[in-house]
Residue frames as qw, qx, qy, qz and C-alpha x, y, z in Angstrom:
[[0.000, 0.890, 0.457, 0.000, 0.00, 0.00, 0.00],
 [0.430, 0.515, -0.027, 0.741, 1.40, 3.39, -0.94],
 [0.292, -0.335, -0.426, 0.788, 2.22, 6.21, 1.48],
 [0.053, 0.765, 0.548, 0.333, -0.67, 8.73, 1.52],
 [0.159, 0.506, -0.157, 0.833, 1.22, 11.72, 2.93],
 [0.536, -0.559, -0.621, 0.120, 0.24, 10.95, 6.50],
 [0.290, -0.067, -0.253, 0.921, 1.69, 14.30, 7.53],
 [0.284, -0.297, -0.257, -0.875, -1.75, 15.66, 6.59],
 [0.561, -0.428, -0.701, -0.104, -3.51, 13.31, 9.01],
 [0.161, -0.538, 0.300, -0.771, -4.72, 15.30, 11.99],
 [0.371, -0.113, 0.741, -0.548, -7.04, 13.02, 13.92],
 [0.134, -0.216, -0.919, -0.302, -9.66, 10.35, 13.51],
 [0.113, 0.543, 0.592, -0.584, -12.29, 12.68, 15.01],
 [0.209, 0.395, 0.607, 0.657, -14.68, 13.76, 12.24],
 [0.017, -0.602, -0.388, 0.698, -16.13, 17.26, 12.42],
 [0.227, 0.449, 0.541, 0.674, -18.24, 19.32, 10.01],
 [0.111, -0.023, 0.122, -0.986, -19.93, 22.66, 10.04],
 [0.373, 0.374, 0.700, -0.482, -23.63, 22.85, 10.88],
 [0.627, 0.698, 0.182, -0.293, -24.20, 24.05, 7.29],
 [0.744, -0.097, 0.467, 0.468, -22.06, 22.62, 4.48],
 [0.487, 0.634, 0.372, 0.472, -22.61, 25.34, 1.89],
 [0.227, -0.937, -0.101, 0.245, -21.44, 28.33, 3.92],
 [0.578, 0.672, -0.132, 0.444, -18.85, 30.62, 2.39],
 [0.133, -0.737, 0.420, -0.513, -17.91, 31.96, 5.82],
 [0.550, 0.059, -0.801, 0.229, -16.19, 29.39, 8.08],
 [0.580, -0.595, 0.098, -0.548, -17.77, 28.64, 11.45],
 [0.336, -0.456, 0.774, -0.285, -17.06, 26.39, 14.42],
 [0.413, 0.093, -0.869, -0.257, -17.17, 22.66, 13.75],
 [0.753, -0.247, 0.211, -0.572, -20.02, 20.58, 15.09],
 [0.008, 0.360, -0.933, 0.006, -18.77, 17.16, 16.18],
 [0.568, 0.071, 0.722, -0.388, -20.53, 13.86, 15.76],
 [0.744, 0.522, -0.052, -0.414, -21.36, 13.62, 11.99],
 [0.816, -0.152, 0.518, 0.205, -19.99, 10.34, 10.68],
 [0.131, -0.453, 0.592, 0.654, -17.61, 10.17, 7.72],
 [0.261, 0.279, 0.875, 0.299, -20.01, 7.94, 5.79],
 [0.181, 0.814, 0.489, -0.255, -22.59, 10.76, 5.91],
 [0.027, -0.745, 0.275, 0.607, -20.07, 13.15, 4.38],
 [0.207, -0.153, 0.826, 0.502, -19.38, 10.65, 1.60],
 [0.246, 0.577, 0.777, 0.048, -23.13, 10.40, 0.92],
 [0.089, 0.870, 0.162, -0.457, -23.27, 14.20, 0.77],
 [0.140, -0.515, 0.572, 0.622, -20.53, 13.97, -1.85],
 [0.644, 0.364, -0.275, -0.614, -22.90, 11.88, -3.99],
 [0.233, 0.221, -0.945, -0.062, -21.86, 8.25, -3.34],
 [0.698, -0.317, -0.488, -0.417, -24.50, 5.60, -2.66],
 [0.620, -0.643, 0.249, -0.375, -25.20, 4.66, 0.97],
 [0.984, -0.124, 0.082, 0.098, -23.67, 1.19, 0.69],
 [0.698, 0.463, -0.128, 0.531, -20.56, 2.47, -1.03],
 [0.092, -0.805, 0.218, -0.543, -20.24, 5.37, 1.45],
 [0.776, -0.556, 0.234, -0.181, -20.13, 2.99, 4.39],
 [0.946, 0.099, 0.068, 0.300, -17.59, 0.74, 2.62],
 [0.467, 0.649, -0.136, 0.584, -15.36, 3.71, 1.71],
 [0.371, -0.809, 0.199, -0.410, -15.57, 5.10, 5.24],
 [0.912, -0.365, 0.175, 0.069, -14.13, 1.85, 6.64],
 [0.796, 0.356, 0.010, 0.490, -11.27, 2.03, 4.12],
 [0.142, 0.781, -0.147, 0.590, -10.48, 5.60, 5.16],
 [0.638, -0.699, 0.184, -0.267, -10.67, 4.80, 8.87],
 [0.965, -0.079, 0.046, 0.246, -8.25, 1.94, 8.36],
 [0.630, 0.358, -0.023, 0.688, -5.67, 4.47, 7.08],
 [0.340, -0.587, -0.341, 0.651, -6.45, 7.12, 9.74],
 [0.169, 0.193, 0.357, 0.898, -7.66, 9.57, 7.09],
 [0.108, 0.612, 0.571, -0.537, -10.18, 12.32, 7.94],
 [0.427, 0.796, 0.426, 0.046, -12.11, 14.80, 5.79],
 [0.059, -0.910, 0.231, 0.339, -9.31, 17.39, 5.85],
 [0.384, -0.368, 0.740, 0.411, -6.90, 14.95, 4.24],
 [0.555, 0.468, 0.681, 0.094, -9.55, 13.92, 1.72],
 [0.297, 0.929, 0.122, -0.185, -9.41, 17.43, 0.25],
 [0.058, -0.812, 0.518, 0.261, -5.69, 16.99, -0.44],
 [0.623, -0.106, 0.756, 0.171, -5.61, 13.47, -1.93],
 [0.255, 0.361, -0.571, -0.692, -5.30, 12.83, -5.66],
 [0.853, 0.136, -0.125, -0.489, -7.53, 10.52, -7.69],
 [0.658, 0.314, -0.678, 0.089, -4.72, 7.96, -7.79],
 [0.019, 0.249, -0.755, 0.606, -4.33, 8.04, -4.02],
 [0.663, -0.016, 0.274, -0.696, -8.09, 7.55, -3.58],
 [0.856, 0.229, -0.378, -0.269, -7.88, 4.52, -5.85],
 [0.443, 0.336, -0.762, 0.332, -4.91, 3.11, -3.93],
 [0.331, -0.222, 0.592, -0.700, -6.89, 3.41, -0.70],
 [0.203, 0.184, 0.960, -0.062, -9.59, 1.16, -2.13],
 [0.441, 0.613, 0.310, -0.578, -12.10, 3.48, -3.86],
 [0.472, -0.005, 0.729, 0.496, -12.01, 1.72, -7.21],
 [0.346, 0.720, 0.586, 0.135, -15.02, 3.25, -8.98],
 [0.357, 0.161, 0.140, 0.909, -13.83, 6.27, -10.98],
 [0.199, -0.667, -0.402, -0.594, -17.24, 7.97, -10.70],
 [0.618, -0.724, -0.295, 0.080, -17.15, 7.82, -6.90],
 [0.640, -0.222, -0.029, 0.735, -13.56, 8.99, -6.83],
 [0.181, 0.398, 0.260, 0.861, -14.47, 12.02, -8.94],
 [0.398, -0.751, -0.377, -0.368, -17.42, 12.85, -6.68],
 [0.697, -0.602, -0.196, 0.337, -15.31, 12.63, -3.55],
 [0.557, -0.011, 0.096, 0.825, -12.40, 14.55, -5.10],
 [0.042, 0.534, 0.306, 0.787, -14.60, 17.38, -6.40],
 [0.499, -0.753, -0.375, -0.210, -16.62, 17.63, -3.18],
 [0.693, -0.612, -0.118, 0.363, -13.72, 17.79, -0.72],
 [0.594, 0.069, 0.133, 0.790, -11.12, 19.61, -2.85],
 [0.034, 0.727, 0.292, 0.621, -13.33, 22.72, -3.01],
 [0.556, -0.801, -0.215, 0.057, -12.92, 23.27, 0.73],
 [0.360, 0.719, -0.317, 0.503, -10.24, 25.84, 1.55],
 [0.472, -0.024, -0.619, 0.627, -8.28, 26.49, 4.74],
 [0.341, -0.781, -0.419, -0.311, -10.94, 27.67, 7.17],
 [0.623, -0.510, -0.252, 0.537, -8.29, 28.54, 9.77],
 [0.348, 0.272, 0.138, 0.887, -7.48, 31.67, 7.73],
 [0.276, -0.528, -0.146, -0.790, -10.61, 33.29, 9.16],
 [0.623, -0.391, -0.656, 0.170, -10.57, 31.60, 12.56],
 [0.216, -0.764, 0.125, -0.595, -10.99, 33.45, 15.83],
 [0.812, -0.277, -0.444, 0.259, -9.10, 31.23, 18.30],
 [0.165, -0.878, 0.177, -0.412, -8.16, 33.25, 21.41],
 [0.581, -0.678, 0.409, -0.189, -5.71, 32.95, 24.30],
 [0.086, -0.530, 0.827, 0.168, -3.08, 30.91, 22.44],
 [0.796, 0.198, 0.513, -0.255, -5.67, 28.45, 21.09],
 [0.168, -0.301, 0.761, 0.549, -4.50, 26.46, 18.07],
 [0.667, 0.368, -0.013, -0.647, -6.80, 26.31, 15.03],
 [0.392, -0.062, 0.897, 0.192, -7.56, 22.93, 13.45],
 [0.383, 0.237, -0.397, -0.800, -9.02, 23.01, 9.96],
 [0.503, 0.199, 0.813, -0.218, -12.16, 20.94, 9.31],
 [0.223, 0.345, 0.734, 0.540, -14.51, 20.47, 6.39],
 [0.069, -0.643, -0.340, -0.683, -15.98, 23.93, 5.80],
 [0.550, -0.806, -0.096, -0.199, -15.38, 24.72, 9.46],
 [0.404, 0.477, -0.592, 0.509, -12.63, 25.04, 12.04],
 [0.731, -0.618, -0.288, -0.018, -12.13, 24.13, 15.69],
 [0.032, 0.801, -0.428, 0.418, -9.86, 25.53, 18.40],
 [0.817, -0.166, -0.477, 0.279, -7.55, 23.41, 20.53],
 [0.290, -0.909, 0.081, -0.289, -7.17, 25.34, 23.80],
 [0.399, 0.447, -0.643, 0.477, -3.88, 25.53, 25.68],
 [0.662, -0.493, -0.563, 0.050, -4.49, 23.69, 29.01],
 [0.513, -0.259, -0.327, 0.750, -2.14, 26.11, 30.80],
 [0.053, 0.358, 0.190, 0.913, -3.92, 29.22, 29.53],
 [0.087, 0.264, 0.664, -0.694, -6.90, 28.84, 31.87],
 [0.491, 0.319, -0.051, -0.809, -9.46, 29.17, 29.05],
 [0.346, 0.152, 0.917, 0.127, -11.83, 26.81, 27.25],
 [0.470, 0.623, 0.339, -0.525, -14.75, 26.89, 24.79],
 [0.751, 0.549, 0.335, 0.147, -15.19, 26.84, 20.99],
 [0.422, 0.817, -0.108, 0.377, -12.89, 29.88, 20.61],
 [0.669, -0.110, -0.421, 0.603, -10.90, 29.38, 23.87],
 [0.016, 0.522, -0.021, 0.852, -12.45, 32.59, 25.15],
 [0.659, -0.617, -0.201, -0.380, -14.18, 31.38, 28.32],
 [0.075, -0.619, 0.646, -0.440, -12.39, 31.51, 31.67],
 [0.616, -0.062, -0.785, 0.020, -11.92, 28.08, 33.24],
 [0.522, -0.633, 0.098, -0.563, -13.81, 27.85, 36.58],
 [0.882, -0.132, -0.430, 0.143, -11.92, 24.79, 37.89],
 [0.405, -0.859, 0.246, -0.195, -10.36, 25.24, 41.35],
 [0.713, -0.530, 0.452, 0.079, -7.08, 24.04, 42.93],
 [0.132, -0.519, 0.710, 0.457, -5.12, 23.85, 39.70],
 [0.637, 0.338, 0.691, -0.044, -7.78, 21.92, 37.78],
 [0.059, -0.264, 0.546, 0.793, -7.59, 22.17, 33.97],
 [0.631, 0.435, 0.266, -0.585, -10.60, 22.71, 31.71],
 [0.273, -0.023, 0.850, 0.449, -11.15, 20.21, 28.91],
 [0.431, 0.246, -0.128, -0.858, -13.50, 21.55, 26.23],
 [0.301, 0.217, 0.929, -0.002, -16.48, 19.24, 25.55],
 [0.047, -0.381, -0.618, -0.686, -19.39, 19.59, 23.07],
 [0.379, -0.726, -0.561, -0.117, -21.62, 20.24, 26.09],
 [0.270, -0.950, 0.062, -0.146, -19.28, 22.78, 27.71],
 [0.228, 0.659, -0.653, 0.295, -16.25, 21.73, 29.75],
 [0.905, -0.327, -0.272, 0.025, -14.92, 19.07, 32.11],
 [0.228, -0.854, 0.436, -0.169, -12.45, 19.68, 34.95],
 [0.850, 0.164, -0.440, 0.239, -9.34, 17.48, 34.97],
 [0.518, -0.832, 0.105, -0.170, -8.35, 17.58, 38.65],
 [0.292, 0.608, -0.685, 0.277, -4.82, 17.30, 40.08],
 [0.595, -0.133, -0.764, 0.212, -3.97, 14.58, 42.63],
 [0.173, -0.164, -0.607, 0.758, -5.73, 15.21, 45.92],
 [0.336, 0.287, 0.189, -0.877, -8.88, 16.82, 44.52],
 [0.112, 0.298, 0.897, 0.306, -12.11, 15.66, 42.92],
 [0.195, 0.656, 0.509, -0.522, -15.59, 16.94, 42.09],
 [0.506, 0.744, 0.399, 0.174, -17.10, 18.83, 39.16],
 [0.185, 0.945, -0.113, 0.246, -14.93, 21.88, 39.89],
 [0.686, 0.222, -0.490, 0.490, -12.04, 20.11, 41.72],
 [0.208, -0.627, 0.266, -0.702, -13.13, 21.63, 45.03],
 [0.892, -0.400, 0.000, -0.209, -13.35, 18.37, 47.01],
 [0.124, 0.682, -0.693, 0.198, -10.13, 17.55, 48.82],
 [0.959, -0.199, -0.084, -0.184, -9.50, 13.89, 49.53],
 [0.866, -0.214, 0.032, 0.452, -5.69, 13.52, 49.58],
 [0.002, -0.950, 0.220, 0.223, -2.94, 16.11, 49.76],
 [0.671, 0.605, -0.413, 0.111, 0.29, 15.77, 47.82],
 [0.100, -0.591, 0.701, -0.387, 2.17, 15.43, 51.09],
 [0.758, -0.136, 0.517, -0.374, -0.06, 12.56, 52.16],
 [0.897, 0.425, -0.067, -0.104, 0.40, 10.86, 48.81],
 [0.394, 0.666, -0.582, 0.250, 4.19, 11.25, 49.11],
 [0.376, -0.451, 0.684, -0.433, 4.07, 9.86, 52.65],
 [0.894, 0.084, 0.310, -0.312, 1.93, 6.92, 51.56],
 [0.782, 0.553, -0.286, 0.028, 4.30, 6.16, 48.68],
 [0.124, 0.632, -0.679, 0.353, 7.29, 6.32, 51.04],
 [0.610, -0.276, 0.599, -0.440, 5.55, 4.10, 53.58],
 [0.930, 0.280, 0.077, -0.223, 4.61, 1.64, 50.83],
 [0.588, 0.621, -0.492, 0.161, 8.23, 1.50, 49.65],
 [0.176, -0.538, 0.704, -0.429, 9.43, 0.92, 53.24],
 [0.799, -0.074, 0.449, -0.393, 6.93, -1.90, 53.80],
 [0.877, 0.448, -0.148, -0.093, 7.89, -3.52, 50.49],
 [0.339, 0.641, -0.631, 0.276, 11.59, -3.35, 51.44],
 [0.430, -0.383, 0.678, -0.458, 10.84, -4.94, 54.82],
 [0.908, 0.145, 0.235, -0.316, 8.78, -7.67, 53.18],
 [0.725, 0.573, -0.380, 0.045, 11.60, -8.38, 50.73],
 [0.045, 0.579, -0.719, 0.382, 14.04, -8.65, 53.63],
 [0.674, -0.189, 0.548, -0.457, 11.69, -10.97, 55.51],
 [0.918, 0.340, -0.028, -0.201, 11.28, -13.18, 52.46],
 [0.505, 0.614, -0.572, 0.201, 15.07, -13.40, 52.13],
 [0.261, -0.462, 0.712, -0.460, 15.45, -14.29, 55.82],
 [0.845, 0.020, 0.361, -0.394, 12.79, -17.02, 55.54],
 [0.831, 0.490, -0.258, -0.060, 14.50, -18.41, 52.43],
 [0.227, 0.609, -0.691, 0.315, 17.86, -18.51, 54.23],
 [0.515, -0.289, 0.653, -0.475, 16.31, -20.36, 57.18],
 [0.912, 0.233, 0.142, -0.308, 14.60, -22.80, 54.83],
 [0.644, 0.589, -0.482, 0.080, 17.92, -23.46, 53.08],
 [0.063, -0.509, 0.754, -0.411, 19.59, -24.15, 56.43],
 [0.734, -0.081, 0.487, -0.467, 16.76, -26.48, 57.45],
 [0.896, 0.392, -0.109, -0.180, 16.97, -28.41, 54.17],
 [0.396, 0.617, -0.644, 0.220, 20.72, -28.72, 54.64],
 [0.341, -0.366, 0.729, -0.467, 20.25, -30.14, 58.13],
 [0.837, 0.112, 0.328, -0.423, 17.50, -32.52, 57.02],
 [0.783, 0.521, -0.319, -0.118, 19.65, -33.82, 54.17],
 [0.096, 0.583, -0.768, 0.247, 22.44, -34.95, 56.51],
 [0.622, -0.103, -0.776, -0.021, 22.46, -38.52, 57.83],
 [0.639, -0.694, -0.140, -0.302, 20.79, -38.97, 61.19],
 [0.821, -0.508, -0.009, 0.261, 23.24, -38.63, 64.04],
 [0.670, 0.335, 0.017, 0.662, 25.87, -36.72, 62.04],
 [0.017, 0.572, -0.122, 0.811, 25.06, -33.46, 63.85],
 [0.510, -0.481, -0.651, 0.293, 24.65, -32.97, 67.59],
 [0.098, -0.780, -0.057, -0.615, 23.35, -29.90, 69.38],
 [0.524, -0.220, -0.561, 0.601, 24.90, -28.85, 72.68],
 [0.187, -0.879, -0.322, -0.299, 22.87, -26.36, 74.68],
 [0.463, -0.071, -0.342, 0.815, 24.50, -23.53, 76.61],
 [0.117, -0.910, -0.377, -0.124, 23.38, -20.26, 78.17],
 [0.604, -0.187, -0.056, 0.773, 26.29, -17.87, 77.97],
 [0.041, 0.928, 0.199, -0.312, 26.09, -14.09, 78.35],
 [0.600, 0.370, 0.190, 0.683, 27.75, -12.13, 75.57],
 [0.286, -0.639, -0.316, 0.640, 28.66, -8.96, 77.46],
 [0.131, -0.171, 0.330, 0.919, 29.25, -6.87, 74.33],
 [0.236, -0.242, -0.666, -0.665, 25.76, -7.69, 73.11],
 [0.184, -0.497, -0.759, 0.377, 23.75, -7.08, 76.28],
 [0.060, 0.821, 0.412, -0.390, 21.00, -4.49, 75.87],
 [0.399, 0.141, 0.407, 0.809, 21.99, -3.15, 72.45],
 [0.119, 0.630, 0.308, -0.703, 20.69, 0.41, 72.24],
 [0.475, 0.570, 0.586, 0.326, 18.83, 1.68, 69.22],
 [0.068, 0.940, 0.180, -0.281, 17.96, 5.14, 67.83],
 [0.528, 0.836, -0.144, 0.051, 20.11, 5.57, 64.72],
 [0.354, -0.695, 0.621, 0.075, 23.16, 3.85, 66.18],
 [0.911, 0.362, -0.173, -0.092, 25.09, 1.44, 63.92],
 [0.297, -0.724, 0.622, -0.014, 28.02, 0.11, 65.94],
 [0.812, 0.261, -0.520, -0.052, 30.11, -2.98, 65.18],
 [0.651, -0.603, 0.401, -0.225, 30.86, -5.31, 68.09],
 [0.568, 0.373, -0.732, 0.056, 33.66, -7.89, 68.33],
 [0.744, -0.455, 0.229, -0.434, 32.47, -10.45, 70.88],
 [0.199, 0.380, -0.898, 0.101, 34.82, -13.11, 72.20],
 [0.775, -0.277, -0.465, -0.327, 32.95, -16.30, 72.98],
 [0.436, -0.661, 0.444, -0.420, 33.06, -17.04, 76.74],
 [0.868, -0.200, 0.452, -0.060, 33.70, -20.76, 76.18],
 [0.026, -0.487, 0.769, 0.414, 36.23, -22.82, 74.23],
 [0.838, 0.267, 0.020, -0.476, 34.45, -24.77, 71.53],
 [0.797, -0.117, 0.568, 0.166, 35.37, -28.35, 70.54],
 [0.151, -0.395, 0.603, 0.676, 37.42, -28.73, 67.36],
 [0.125, 0.267, 0.875, 0.385, 34.54, -30.51, 65.60],
 [0.185, 0.630, 0.438, -0.614, 32.20, -27.53, 66.10],
 [0.334, 0.343, 0.636, 0.605, 30.41, -26.68, 62.84],
 [0.113, -0.630, -0.313, -0.702, 28.06, -23.91, 63.96],
 [0.092, -0.131, -0.623, 0.766, 27.00, -21.85, 66.95],
 [0.167, -0.664, -0.671, -0.286, 23.49, -20.94, 68.00],
 [0.101, 0.005, -0.307, 0.946, 22.65, -17.44, 69.23],
 [0.023, -0.689, -0.720, 0.079, 19.37, -16.09, 70.57],
 [0.067, 0.284, 0.113, 0.950, 17.98, -12.67, 69.70],
 [0.202, -0.607, -0.715, 0.281, 15.72, -11.24, 72.38],
 [0.037, 0.483, 0.176, 0.857, 13.76, -7.97, 72.09],
 [0.178, -0.511, -0.633, 0.554, 12.55, -6.01, 75.09],
 [0.005, -0.373, -0.374, -0.849, 9.87, -3.57, 73.97],
 [0.266, -0.634, -0.671, 0.278, 7.89, -1.52, 76.47],
 [0.079, -0.185, -0.045, 0.978, 6.62, 1.95, 75.74],
 [0.400, 0.587, 0.485, -0.510, 3.59, 3.83, 74.44],
 [0.654, 0.699, 0.281, -0.060, 2.86, 3.32, 70.74],
 [0.113, -0.798, 0.461, 0.372, 6.46, 3.44, 69.62],
 [0.839, 0.497, -0.209, -0.068, 8.66, 1.87, 66.98],
 [0.531, -0.607, 0.566, 0.169, 11.76, -0.31, 67.19],
 [0.818, 0.545, -0.175, -0.057, 13.99, -1.43, 64.32],
 [0.448, -0.636, 0.599, 0.189, 17.18, -3.51, 64.36],
 [0.865, 0.487, -0.115, -0.028, 18.92, -4.74, 61.20],
 [0.402, -0.715, 0.563, 0.100, 22.25, -6.52, 61.52],
 [0.832, 0.377, -0.406, -0.021, 24.76, -8.93, 60.02],
 [0.561, -0.643, 0.504, -0.134, 26.76, -11.37, 62.16],
 [0.887, 0.353, -0.294, 0.051, 29.52, -13.88, 61.37],
 [0.832, -0.405, 0.040, 0.377, 32.73, -15.41, 62.71],
 [0.073, -0.893, 0.286, 0.340, 35.71, -13.08, 62.59],
 [0.105, -0.524, 0.719, 0.444, 37.89, -13.54, 59.47],
 [0.428, 0.278, 0.850, 0.129, 35.24, -15.69, 57.77],
 [0.170, 0.401, -0.189, -0.880, 34.54, -13.72, 54.61],
 [0.016, 0.201, 0.910, 0.361, 32.38, -16.40, 53.02],
 [0.367, -0.162, -0.112, -0.909, 29.05, -14.76, 52.19],
 [0.687, -0.254, -0.603, -0.317, 27.21, -18.00, 52.96],
 [0.543, -0.193, -0.653, 0.491, 28.62, -17.92, 56.51],
 [0.015, -0.063, 0.231, -0.971, 27.09, -14.53, 57.29],
 [0.092, -0.573, -0.813, 0.044, 23.69, -14.38, 58.97],
 [0.042, -0.265, -0.083, -0.960, 21.42, -11.36, 58.65],
 [0.095, -0.517, -0.789, 0.318, 18.51, -10.20, 60.75],
 [0.101, -0.319, -0.234, -0.913, 15.71, -7.72, 60.13],
 [0.208, -0.468, -0.783, 0.352, 13.48, -6.88, 63.07],
 [0.103, -0.307, -0.173, -0.930, 10.65, -4.37, 62.88],
 [0.152, -0.549, -0.761, 0.312, 8.10, -3.44, 65.55],
 [0.041, 0.256, 0.231, 0.938, 5.90, -0.62, 64.41],
 [0.410, -0.329, -0.044, -0.850, 3.34, 1.34, 66.42],
 [0.701, -0.318, -0.636, -0.053, 2.84, -1.16, 69.24],
 [0.462, -0.792, 0.124, -0.380, 2.51, -0.71, 72.99],
 [0.479, -0.566, 0.663, -0.105, 4.36, -3.71, 74.36],
 [0.927, 0.319, -0.145, -0.133, 5.98, -6.65, 72.65],
 [0.319, -0.632, 0.700, 0.100, 8.82, -9.08, 73.24],
 [0.934, 0.295, -0.114, -0.164, 10.09, -11.95, 71.19],
 [0.436, -0.586, 0.669, 0.137, 12.89, -14.49, 71.18],
 [0.915, 0.390, -0.030, -0.104, 14.31, -16.50, 68.31],
 [0.662, -0.472, 0.479, 0.331, 17.47, -18.43, 67.61],
 [0.585, 0.767, -0.209, -0.161, 19.86, -18.18, 64.67],
 [0.902, -0.164, 0.266, 0.299, 22.56, -20.59, 63.52],
 [0.206, 0.906, -0.334, -0.158, 25.95, -19.28, 62.35],
 [0.917, 0.260, -0.220, 0.206, 28.61, -21.48, 60.64],
 [0.418, -0.842, 0.342, -0.013, 31.77, -21.83, 62.73],
 [0.816, 0.400, -0.331, 0.255, 35.37, -22.84, 61.98],
 [0.703, -0.693, -0.002, 0.160, 37.54, -23.53, 65.01],
 [0.720, 0.063, 0.110, 0.683, 40.72, -22.74, 63.04],
 [0.123, 0.655, 0.135, 0.733, 39.58, -19.11, 62.89],
 [0.002, 0.251, -0.488, 0.836, 39.38, -16.68, 65.84],
 [0.221, -0.444, -0.853, 0.160, 36.88, -17.61, 68.57],
 [0.023, 0.355, 0.220, -0.908, 35.17, -14.25, 68.10],
 [0.267, 0.639, 0.711, 0.121, 31.79, -13.19, 66.76],
 [0.079, -0.015, 0.151, 0.985, 31.37, -10.03, 64.68],
 [0.076, 0.687, 0.714, -0.110, 27.95, -8.37, 65.19],
 [0.159, -0.036, 0.179, 0.970, 27.45, -5.29, 63.01],
 [0.239, 0.667, 0.568, -0.418, 24.29, -3.18, 63.34],
 [0.309, 0.218, 0.524, 0.764, 23.31, -1.86, 59.89],
 [0.227, -0.466, -0.256, -0.816, 20.19, 0.07, 60.92],
 [0.300, -0.401, -0.768, 0.400, 18.51, 0.88, 64.21],
 [0.166, -0.369, -0.104, -0.909, 15.76, 3.22, 65.29],
 [0.271, -0.456, -0.810, 0.248, 13.36, 3.62, 68.16],
 [0.198, -0.465, -0.007, -0.863, 10.76, 6.01, 69.53],
 [0.694, -0.507, -0.342, -0.380, 8.95, 5.98, 72.84],
 [0.603, -0.730, 0.261, -0.187, 11.66, 5.63, 75.48],
 [0.105, 0.646, -0.754, 0.055, 14.82, 3.88, 76.59],
 [0.683, -0.163, 0.646, -0.300, 13.08, 0.62, 77.47],
 [0.874, 0.463, 0.002, -0.148, 13.53, -0.70, 73.95],
 [0.082, -0.701, 0.696, 0.128, 16.66, -2.82, 73.57],
 [0.906, 0.231, -0.319, -0.157, 17.97, -6.10, 72.15],
 [0.515, -0.590, 0.618, -0.065, 19.98, -8.85, 73.84],
 [0.771, 0.404, -0.473, -0.135, 22.12, -11.49, 72.06],
 [0.584, -0.531, 0.590, -0.169, 23.31, -14.63, 73.87],
 [0.336, 0.344, -0.857, -0.184, 25.13, -17.83, 73.03],
 [0.785, -0.160, 0.261, -0.539, 22.63, -20.64, 73.56],
 [0.899, -0.058, 0.434, 0.012, 24.53, -23.58, 72.06],
 [0.136, 0.628, -0.636, -0.427, 26.79, -25.05, 69.42],
 [0.935, 0.246, 0.070, -0.246, 26.60, -27.88, 66.90],
 [0.267, -0.565, 0.749, 0.219, 29.26, -30.55, 66.44],
 [0.878, 0.355, -0.164, -0.276, 29.79, -33.19, 63.80],
 [0.843, -0.335, 0.378, 0.187, 31.91, -36.36, 64.13]]
């Protein structure tokens, strides 16, 4: 199919003047179908509907029709020479109606068939057939010209016919978006922690029965007693208070949270591992979040790979901490056992 100078194509919205024989251009009246224009040109009803579908397929409106040649009309699919002549003669007689347009306030004229329409600048604050009517929308709302008048396009935070109903402020939207991002990040961290624990469990379950043995202990780690929060990110080097057997494969620590205040928050994110063990798989991470609660405590245990040829020291690095509501929010880490393998 040949190129039909699509630079002439303006829109697939068809508009005509209320009277088609006027010498003086007027505002376009929207809603008259293209097939009706083709019938006005003299083509039969059945042919007009068939030709209209061909034109729609190529995004061609009545303005472009006035600029197409007989050959281009044939290439589109209007084979009958008589119909092509009727269409060519009917539409080619229409001049540029924008030469006598009266678009105001930076409105842009769009030529139609024996008529013109004005595209209003949304930032000008005007609407209407000639862009001469002041937009009554409030709170930064923009007028969109409609055949029946106008419609207010409201900014975020406002609704209603004139954008005068306030339902969300921009600040609240920003806060909600930030809160949503924070919750998503916390969920992602929780999913990662659960996956790591599941991997460790599968590893333990895959080992032959009796190859691992848990030895319980209850040793205070003095460096990790009552870790304080509120934007502190220290790194602790904790020497283990006991000498572990040479066949030790992992240690078990407990993480305990003391939380007691009035509707406060407590966060503790950390990474812990044996000193000088740079293997990423040997590092355990924790993400603890308590948000807007009155009182809450919890205790869980975490296994950390251990190599007795390396220093008998535990690195515990706080990566993020925060609290509100008082000094009674703290975390305690203790050595609760170790795992050996023959």
